[in-house]
DODRENVEX-921549 format. One record per atom (N, C-alpha, C): residue in three letters; atom name; x, z, y. Coordinates in Angstrom, 2 decimals, padded with zeros to 5 digits. Layout:
BEGIN
+------+------+---------+---------+---------+
: resn : name :      xx :      zz :      yy :
+------+------+---------+---------+---------+
:  ala :   CA :       X :       Z :       Y :
...
+------+------+---------+---------+---------+
% end
This chain:
BEGIN
+------+------+---------+---------+---------+
: resn : name :      xx :      zz :      yy :
+------+------+---------+---------+---------+
:  met :    N :  063.89 :  092.48 :  190.20 :
:  met :   CA :  064.16 :  091.08 :  190.48 :
:  met :    C :  063.86 :  090.19 :  189.23 :
:  arg :    N :  064.23 :  090.71 :  188.07 :
:  arg :   CA :  063.94 :  089.94 :  186.87 :
:  arg :    C :  062.48 :  089.65 :  186.58 :
:  leu :    N :  061.59 :  090.61 :  186.91 :
:  leu :   CA :  060.12 :  090.38 :  186.69 :
:  leu :    C :  059.67 :  089.25 :  187.60 :
:  lys :    N :  060.13 :  089.19 :  188.78 :
:  lys :   CA :  059.66 :  088.10 :  189.70 :
:  lys :    C :  060.00 :  086.70 :  189.21 :
:  leu :    N :  061.17 :  086.55 :  188.55 :
:  leu :   CA :  061.63 :  085.25 :  188.05 :
:  leu :    C :  060.94 :  084.85 :  186.73 :
:  thr :    N :  060.63 :  085.88 :  185.81 :
:  thr :   CA :  060.12 :  085.62 :  184.52 :
:  thr :    C :  058.68 :  085.03 :  184.58 :
:  ala :    N :  057.88 :  085.57 :  185.50 :
:  ala :   CA :  056.45 :  085.15 :  185.51 :
:  ala :    C :  056.37 :  083.64 :  185.94 :
:  pro :    N :  057.05 :  083.15 :  186.90 :
:  pro :   CA :  056.95 :  081.71 :  187.27 :
:  pro :    C :  057.53 :  080.88 :  186.16 :
:  ala :    N :  058.57 :  081.36 :  185.49 :
:  ala :   CA :  059.17 :  080.60 :  184.34 :
:  ala :    C :  058.16 :  080.36 :  183.25 :
:  val :    N :  057.46 :  081.48 :  182.90 :
:  val :   CA :  056.43 :  081.38 :  181.78 :
:  val :    C :  055.34 :  080.46 :  182.18 :
:  ile :    N :  054.91 :  080.57 :  183.40 :
:  ile :   CA :  053.81 :  079.67 :  183.88 :
:  ile :    C :  054.28 :  078.15 :  183.86 :
:  ala :    N :  055.53 :  077.89 :  184.28 :
:  ala :   CA :  055.99 :  076.54 :  184.20 :
:  ala :    C :  056.14 :  075.99 :  182.87 :
:  val :    N :  056.66 :  076.88 :  181.93 :
:  val :   CA :  056.75 :  076.37 :  180.50 :
:  val :    C :  055.36 :  076.08 :  179.95 :
:  ala :    N :  054.40 :  076.93 :  180.26 :
:  ala :   CA :  053.03 :  076.72 :  179.75 :
:  ala :    C :  052.43 :  075.46 :  180.30 :
:  ala :    N :  052.60 :  075.24 :  181.59 :
:  ala :   CA :  052.11 :  074.00 :  182.25 :
:  ala :    C :  052.74 :  072.72 :  181.73 :
:  leu :    N :  054.04 :  072.85 :  181.43 :
:  leu :   CA :  054.80 :  071.64 :  180.87 :
:  leu :    C :  054.32 :  071.44 :  179.44 :
:  gly :    N :  054.10 :  072.38 :  178.61 :
:  gly :   CA :  053.61 :  072.31 :  177.26 :
:  gly :    C :  052.17 :  071.62 :  177.27 :
:  thr :    N :  051.27 :  072.03 :  178.11 :
:  thr :   CA :  050.02 :  071.42 :  178.25 :
:  thr :    C :  050.04 :  070.03 :  178.65 :
:  ala :    N :  050.98 :  069.69 :  179.64 :
:  ala :   CA :  051.06 :  068.36 :  180.06 :
:  ala :    C :  051.55 :  067.44 :  178.91 :
:  leu :    N :  052.51 :  067.90 :  178.15 :
:  leu :   CA :  053.16 :  067.04 :  177.10 :
:  leu :    C :  052.20 :  066.86 :  175.99 :
:  thr :    N :  051.34 :  067.79 :  175.54 :
:  thr :   CA :  050.50 :  067.66 :  174.40 :
:  thr :    C :  049.11 :  067.31 :  174.73 :
:  ser :    N :  048.79 :  067.17 :  176.02 :
:  ser :   CA :  047.37 :  066.84 :  176.38 :
:  ser :    C :  046.98 :  065.41 :  175.83 :
:  gly :    N :  045.92 :  065.48 :  175.08 :
:  gly :   CA :  045.33 :  064.21 :  174.46 :
:  gly :    C :  046.10 :  063.72 :  173.27 :
:  ile :    N :  047.17 :  064.34 :  172.83 :
:  ile :   CA :  047.89 :  063.77 :  171.69 :
:  ile :    C :  047.44 :  064.44 :  170.37 :
:  ala :    N :  047.24 :  065.70 :  170.37 :
:  ala :   CA :  046.98 :  066.42 :  169.11 :
:  ala :    C :  045.51 :  066.12 :  168.77 :
:  thr :    N :  045.26 :  065.96 :  167.43 :
:  thr :   CA :  043.96 :  065.78 :  166.88 :
:  thr :    C :  043.71 :  066.66 :  165.72 :
:  ala :    N :  042.52 :  067.12 :  165.47 :
:  ala :   CA :  042.22 :  067.97 :  164.28 :
:  ala :    C :  041.63 :  067.14 :  163.23 :
:  ala :    N :  041.98 :  067.52 :  162.01 :
:  ala :   CA :  041.38 :  066.89 :  160.79 :
:  ala :    C :  039.92 :  067.42 :  160.69 :
:  thr :    N :  039.09 :  066.49 :  160.13 :
:  thr :   CA :  037.74 :  066.93 :  159.84 :
:  thr :    C :  037.69 :  067.75 :  158.58 :
:  pro :    N :  037.19 :  068.98 :  158.65 :
:  pro :   CA :  037.11 :  069.88 :  157.46 :
:  pro :    C :  036.25 :  069.21 :  156.40 :
:  gly :    N :  036.69 :  069.38 :  155.08 :
:  gly :   CA :  035.89 :  068.88 :  154.01 :
:  gly :    C :  036.14 :  067.37 :  153.73 :
:  lys :    N :  036.85 :  066.66 :  154.46 :
:  lys :   CA :  037.07 :  065.22 :  154.32 :
:  lys :    C :  038.53 :  064.96 :  153.80 :
:  ala :    N :  038.68 :  064.19 :  152.69 :
:  ala :   CA :  040.02 :  063.90 :  152.22 :
:  ala :    C :  040.62 :  062.81 :  153.08 :
:  pro :    N :  041.92 :  062.85 :  153.28 :
:  pro :   CA :  042.59 :  061.77 :  154.02 :
:  pro :    C :  042.40 :  060.46 :  153.28 :
:  ala :    N :  042.38 :  059.33 :  153.96 :
:  ala :   CA :  042.14 :  058.03 :  153.39 :
:  ala :    C :  043.17 :  057.70 :  152.34 :
:  ala :    N :  044.38 :  058.04 :  152.55 :
:  ala :   CA :  045.48 :  057.68 :  151.58 :
:  ala :    C :  045.27 :  058.34 :  150.31 :
:  thr :    N :  044.81 :  059.58 :  150.27 :
:  thr :   CA :  044.49 :  060.37 :  149.06 :
:  thr :    C :  043.30 :  059.68 :  148.37 :
:  ala :    N :  042.32 :  059.34 :  149.06 :
:  ala :   CA :  041.13 :  058.71 :  148.43 :
:  ala :    C :  041.53 :  057.39 :  147.80 :
:  thr :    N :  042.36 :  056.62 :  148.43 :
:  thr :   CA :  042.80 :  055.32 :  147.91 :
:  thr :    C :  043.68 :  055.53 :  146.68 :
:  ala :    N :  044.51 :  056.51 :  146.66 :
:  ala :   CA :  045.38 :  056.77 :  145.48 :
:  ala :    C :  044.44 :  057.16 :  144.30 :
:  arg :    N :  043.51 :  057.91 :  144.45 :
:  arg :   CA :  042.66 :  058.36 :  143.40 :
:  arg :    C :  041.89 :  057.13 :  142.84 :
:  ala :    N :  041.37 :  056.29 :  143.77 :
:  ala :   CA :  040.61 :  055.17 :  143.31 :
:  ala :    C :  041.50 :  054.07 :  142.61 :
:  ala :    N :  042.75 :  054.10 :  142.83 :
:  ala :   CA :  043.68 :  053.16 :  142.27 :
:  ala :    C :  044.19 :  053.50 :  140.88 :
:  cys :    N :  043.85 :  054.76 :  140.38 :
:  cys :   CA :  044.27 :  055.25 :  139.05 :
:  cys :    C :  043.64 :  054.45 :  137.90 :
:  val :    N :  044.47 :  053.89 :  137.08 :
:  val :   CA :  043.93 :  053.29 :  135.92 :
:  val :    C :  044.31 :  054.16 :  134.75 :
:  asn :    N :  043.39 :  054.70 :  134.05 :
:  asn :   CA :  043.62 :  055.67 :  132.96 :
:  asn :    C :  043.97 :  054.99 :  131.60 :
:  ala :    N :  044.81 :  055.78 :  130.93 :
:  ala :   CA :  045.12 :  055.40 :  129.52 :
:  ala :    C :  044.45 :  056.46 :  128.69 :
:  glu :    N :  043.89 :  055.98 :  127.63 :
:  glu :   CA :  043.28 :  056.96 :  126.61 :
:  glu :    C :  043.99 :  056.83 :  125.31 :
:  ala :    N :  044.52 :  057.95 :  124.79 :
:  ala :   CA :  045.29 :  057.92 :  123.52 :
:  ala :    C :  044.38 :  057.52 :  122.31 :
:  gln :    N :  044.74 :  056.45 :  121.58 :
:  gln :   CA :  044.10 :  055.98 :  120.42 :
:  gln :    C :  044.30 :  056.86 :  119.22 :
:  glu :    N :  045.49 :  057.52 :  119.20 :
:  glu :   CA :  045.88 :  058.49 :  118.13 :
:  glu :    C :  047.06 :  059.28 :  118.81 :
:  asn :    N :  047.46 :  060.27 :  118.11 :
:  asn :   CA :  048.58 :  061.12 :  118.68 :
:  asn :    C :  049.76 :  060.23 :  118.74 :
:  val :    N :  050.43 :  060.19 :  119.91 :
:  val :   CA :  051.56 :  059.36 :  120.13 :
:  val :    C :  052.62 :  060.13 :  120.99 :
:  arg :    N :  053.88 :  059.99 :  120.57 :
:  arg :   CA :  054.94 :  060.66 :  121.24 :
:  arg :    C :  055.24 :  059.92 :  122.63 :
:  ile :    N :  055.37 :  060.78 :  123.62 :
:  ile :   CA :  055.88 :  060.33 :  125.01 :
:  ile :    C :  057.34 :  060.19 :  124.91 :
:  arg :    N :  057.91 :  059.02 :  125.15 :
:  arg :   CA :  059.34 :  058.74 :  124.98 :
:  arg :    C :  060.04 :  058.73 :  126.40 :
:  lys :    N :  061.29 :  059.16 :  126.43 :
:  lys :   CA :  062.11 :  059.09 :  127.64 :
:  lys :    C :  062.37 :  057.61 :  128.13 :
:  glu :    N :  062.56 :  056.71 :  127.08 :
:  glu :   CA :  062.85 :  055.33 :  127.41 :
:  glu :    C :  061.87 :  054.46 :  126.65 :
:  arg :    N :  061.85 :  053.16 :  126.84 :
:  arg :   CA :  060.92 :  052.23 :  126.18 :
:  arg :    C :  061.45 :  051.77 :  124.84 :
:  lys :    N :  061.74 :  052.71 :  123.98 :
:  lys :   CA :  062.18 :  052.44 :  122.60 :
:  lys :    C :  061.82 :  053.51 :  121.70 :
:  leu :    N :  061.54 :  053.18 :  120.41 :
:  leu :   CA :  060.97 :  054.11 :  119.42 :
:  leu :    C :  061.95 :  055.23 :  119.10 :
:  asn :    N :  063.24 :  055.01 :  119.14 :
:  asn :   CA :  064.17 :  056.05 :  118.79 :
:  asn :    C :  064.63 :  056.83 :  120.03 :
:  ser :    N :  064.00 :  056.65 :  121.13 :
:  ser :   CA :  064.33 :  057.41 :  122.31 :
:  ser :    C :  063.82 :  058.82 :  122.15 :
:  thr :    N :  064.39 :  059.74 :  122.87 :
:  thr :   CA :  064.05 :  061.13 :  122.82 :
:  thr :    C :  062.58 :  061.39 :  123.19 :
:  ala :    N :  061.87 :  062.12 :  122.37 :
:  ala :   CA :  060.42 :  062.49 :  122.71 :
:  ala :    C :  060.39 :  063.63 :  123.70 :
:  val :    N :  059.61 :  063.40 :  124.74 :
:  val :   CA :  059.56 :  064.47 :  125.79 :
:  val :    C :  058.17 :  065.15 :  125.71 :
:  gly :    N :  057.27 :  064.63 :  124.93 :
:  gly :   CA :  055.97 :  065.33 :  124.79 :
:  gly :    C :  055.09 :  064.48 :  123.86 :
:  leu :    N :  053.86 :  064.95 :  123.70 :
:  leu :   CA :  052.84 :  064.32 :  122.84 :
:  leu :    C :  051.59 :  064.00 :  123.62 :
:  phe :    N :  051.15 :  062.81 :  123.58 :
:  phe :   CA :  049.99 :  062.29 :  124.13 :
:  phe :    C :  048.88 :  062.40 :  123.02 :
:  thr :    N :  047.93 :  063.32 :  123.08 :
:  thr :   CA :  047.05 :  063.66 :  122.03 :
:  thr :    C :  045.87 :  062.69 :  121.90 :
:  lys :    N :  045.39 :  062.44 :  120.71 :
:  lys :   CA :  044.26 :  061.48 :  120.56 :
:  lys :    C :  043.06 :  061.90 :  121.38 :
:  gly :    N :  042.47 :  060.91 :  122.11 :
:  gly :   CA :  041.36 :  061.12 :  123.01 :
:  gly :    C :  041.66 :  061.59 :  124.38 :
:  ala :    N :  042.83 :  062.05 :  124.64 :
:  ala :   CA :  043.25 :  062.51 :  126.00 :
:  ala :    C :  043.41 :  061.36 :  126.89 :
:  thr :    N :  043.16 :  061.59 :  128.23 :
:  thr :   CA :  043.32 :  060.57 :  129.25 :
:  thr :    C :  044.25 :  061.03 :  130.28 :
:  thr :    N :  044.96 :  060.02 :  130.94 :
:  thr :   CA :  045.83 :  060.25 :  132.12 :
:  thr :    C :  046.08 :  059.01 :  132.83 :
:  cys :    N :  046.57 :  059.08 :  134.03 :
:  cys :   CA :  046.83 :  057.89 :  134.86 :
:  cys :    C :  048.07 :  057.13 :  134.34 :
:  ile :    N :  047.98 :  055.82 :  134.35 :
:  ile :   CA :  049.15 :  054.97 :  134.10 :
:  ile :    C :  049.96 :  054.85 :  135.42 :
:  thr :    N :  051.16 :  055.26 :  135.38 :
:  thr :   CA :  051.98 :  055.15 :  136.65 :
:  thr :    C :  052.97 :  053.99 :  136.65 :
:  gly :    N :  053.11 :  053.17 :  135.49 :
:  gly :   CA :  053.99 :  052.11 :  135.43 :
:  gly :    C :  053.82 :  051.32 :  134.14 :
:  arg :    N :  054.31 :  050.11 :  134.14 :
:  arg :   CA :  054.29 :  049.27 :  133.01 :
:  arg :    C :  055.57 :  048.58 :  132.83 :
:  gly :    N :  055.99 :  048.20 :  131.60 :
:  gly :   CA :  057.19 :  047.48 :  131.37 :
:  gly :    C :  057.25 :  047.06 :  129.94 :
:  thr :    N :  058.32 :  046.23 :  129.68 :
:  thr :   CA :  058.54 :  045.74 :  128.30 :
:  thr :    C :  059.76 :  046.51 :  127.83 :
:  gly :    N :  059.78 :  046.70 :  126.49 :
:  gly :   CA :  060.87 :  047.37 :  125.83 :
:  gly :    C :  060.94 :  046.97 :  124.41 :
:  gln :    N :  061.38 :  047.90 :  123.48 :
:  gln :   CA :  061.55 :  047.64 :  122.15 :
:  gln :    C :  060.19 :  047.14 :  121.55 :
:  ser :    N :  060.29 :  046.20 :  120.61 :
:  ser :   CA :  059.02 :  045.82 :  119.88 :
:  ser :    C :  058.59 :  046.91 :  118.89 :
:  tyr :    N :  057.34 :  046.98 :  118.63 :
:  tyr :   CA :  056.77 :  047.97 :  117.66 :
:  tyr :    C :  055.57 :  047.48 :  117.03 :
:  his :    N :  055.22 :  048.13 :  115.90 :
:  his :   CA :  053.89 :  047.88 :  115.26 :
:  his :    C :  053.27 :  049.26 :  115.07 :
:  leu :    N :  052.43 :  049.67 :  116.02 :
:  leu :   CA :  051.88 :  051.03 :  116.04 :
:  leu :    C :  050.43 :  050.90 :  116.44 :
:  cys :    N :  049.64 :  051.84 :  116.02 :
:  cys :   CA :  048.23 :  051.97 :  116.42 :
:  cys :    C :  047.46 :  050.67 :  116.08 :
:  gly :    N :  047.86 :  050.14 :  115.01 :
:  gly :   CA :  047.18 :  048.92 :  114.46 :
:  gly :    C :  047.48 :  047.58 :  115.11 :
:  arg :    N :  048.53 :  047.63 :  116.05 :
:  arg :   CA :  048.82 :  046.40 :  116.78 :
:  arg :    C :  050.36 :  046.32 :  116.94 :
:  ser :    N :  050.81 :  045.09 :  117.20 :
:  ser :   CA :  052.25 :  044.85 :  117.54 :
:  ser :    C :  052.40 :  044.47 :  118.94 :
:  gly :    N :  053.58 :  044.72 :  119.49 :
:  gly :   CA :  053.83 :  044.36 :  120.94 :
:  gly :    C :  055.18 :  044.91 :  121.34 :
:  asn :    N :  055.45 :  044.66 :  122.64 :
:  asn :   CA :  056.61 :  045.21 :  123.27 :
:  asn :    C :  056.31 :  045.72 :  124.69 :
:  asp :    N :  055.00 :  045.90 :  125.00 :
:  asp :   CA :  054.56 :  046.45 :  126.24 :
:  asp :    C :  054.51 :  048.01 :  126.21 :
:  trp :    N :  054.96 :  048.62 :  127.22 :
:  trp :   CA :  054.96 :  050.06 :  127.30 :
:  trp :    C :  054.29 :  050.52 :  128.57 :
:  leu :    N :  053.63 :  051.76 :  128.55 :
:  leu :   CA :  052.97 :  052.29 :  129.67 :
:  leu :    C :  053.68 :  053.51 :  130.04 :
:  lys :    N :  053.93 :  053.77 :  131.37 :
:  lys :   CA :  054.53 :  054.97 :  131.87 :
:  lys :    C :  053.40 :  055.93 :  132.24 :
:  ile :    N :  053.41 :  057.15 :  131.74 :
:  ile :   CA :  052.44 :  058.14 :  132.03 :
:  ile :    C :  053.08 :  059.54 :  132.28 :
:  thr :    N :  052.24 :  060.43 :  132.86 :
:  thr :   CA :  052.58 :  061.80 :  132.90 :
:  thr :    C :  051.43 :  062.51 :  132.32 :
:  phe :    N :  051.71 :  063.33 :  131.33 :
:  phe :   CA :  050.71 :  064.07 :  130.64 :
:  phe :    C :  051.21 :  065.50 :  130.34 :
:  arg :    N :  050.41 :  066.46 :  130.84 :
:  arg :   CA :  050.87 :  067.89 :  130.62 :
:  arg :    C :  052.24 :  068.13 :  131.15 :
:  gly :    N :  052.58 :  067.49 :  132.31 :
:  gly :   CA :  053.84 :  067.78 :  132.93 :
:  gly :    C :  055.04 :  066.97 :  132.32 :
:  asn :    N :  054.71 :  066.14 :  131.27 :
:  asn :   CA :  055.82 :  065.28 :  130.68 :
:  asn :    C :  055.64 :  063.86 :  131.13 :
:  thr :    N :  056.71 :  063.34 :  131.72 :
:  thr :   CA :  056.64 :  061.95 :  132.16 :
:  thr :    C :  057.48 :  061.13 :  131.29 :
:  gly :    N :  056.92 :  060.02 :  130.85 :
:  gly :   CA :  057.69 :  059.11 :  129.90 :
:  gly :    C :  056.81 :  057.88 :  129.54 :
:  trp :    N :  057.22 :  057.23 :  128.44 :
:  trp :   CA :  056.66 :  055.96 :  127.99 :
:  trp :    C :  055.94 :  056.06 :  126.74 :
:  ile :    N :  054.80 :  055.32 :  126.67 :
:  ile :   CA :  054.10 :  055.23 :  125.30 :
:  ile :    C :  053.90 :  053.70 :  125.06 :
:  pro :    N :  053.84 :  053.34 :  123.78 :
:  pro :   CA :  053.46 :  051.98 :  123.48 :
:  pro :    C :  052.09 :  051.61 :  123.98 :
:  ala :    N :  051.94 :  050.50 :  124.73 :
:  ala :   CA :  050.69 :  050.07 :  125.29 :
:  ala :    C :  049.59 :  049.95 :  124.26 :
:  ala :    N :  049.94 :  049.64 :  123.03 :
:  ala :   CA :  048.94 :  049.47 :  121.96 :
:  ala :    C :  048.24 :  050.81 :  121.66 :
:  cys :    N :  048.93 :  051.94 :  122.02 :
:  cys :   CA :  048.31 :  053.26 :  121.68 :
:  cys :    C :  047.63 :  053.95 :  122.87 :
:  gly :    N :  047.56 :  053.21 :  124.03 :
:  gly :   CA :  046.91 :  053.74 :  125.18 :
:  gly :    C :  045.93 :  052.76 :  125.70 :
:  thr :    N :  044.66 :  052.90 :  125.43 :
:  thr :   CA :  043.67 :  051.94 :  125.89 :
:  thr :    C :  043.53 :  052.14 :  127.42 :
:  arg :    N :  043.51 :  051.06 :  128.23 :
:  arg :   CA :  043.35 :  051.16 :  129.62 :
:  arg :    C :  041.86 :  051.32 :  130.00 :
:  arg :    N :  041.61 :  052.29 :  130.80 :
:  arg :   CA :  040.25 :  052.55 :  131.33 :
:  arg :    C :  040.27 :  052.65 :  132.88 :
:  val :    N :  039.38 :  051.98 :  133.58 :
:  val :   CA :  039.30 :  052.02 :  135.02 :
:  val :    C :  038.49 :  053.19 :  135.46 :
+------+------+---------+---------+---------+
% end
């Protein structure tokens, strides 16, 4: 008796699943990046280190150093802000750039990171 009831139930569930998903599912085109990823990559503005500069936890010179942004290296700028004034890399200012370099996220003086598109 159990076999007779199982087969119709399986067929009914399969038919219901087909009816619910028909025309909704779409497949991604292999080898093509999603539009959001392509846009994010295009929007990256790079910072190039003018000299070795410490990546700081906060936008001030005496803040804890979380890493080193080495001269000539490049990375994406993920934020901008003002903070403590400084005279570094041959310039004065209070603008800071937020970066992630070698897994370390923090702030560098904007004077030490030349912007490159």
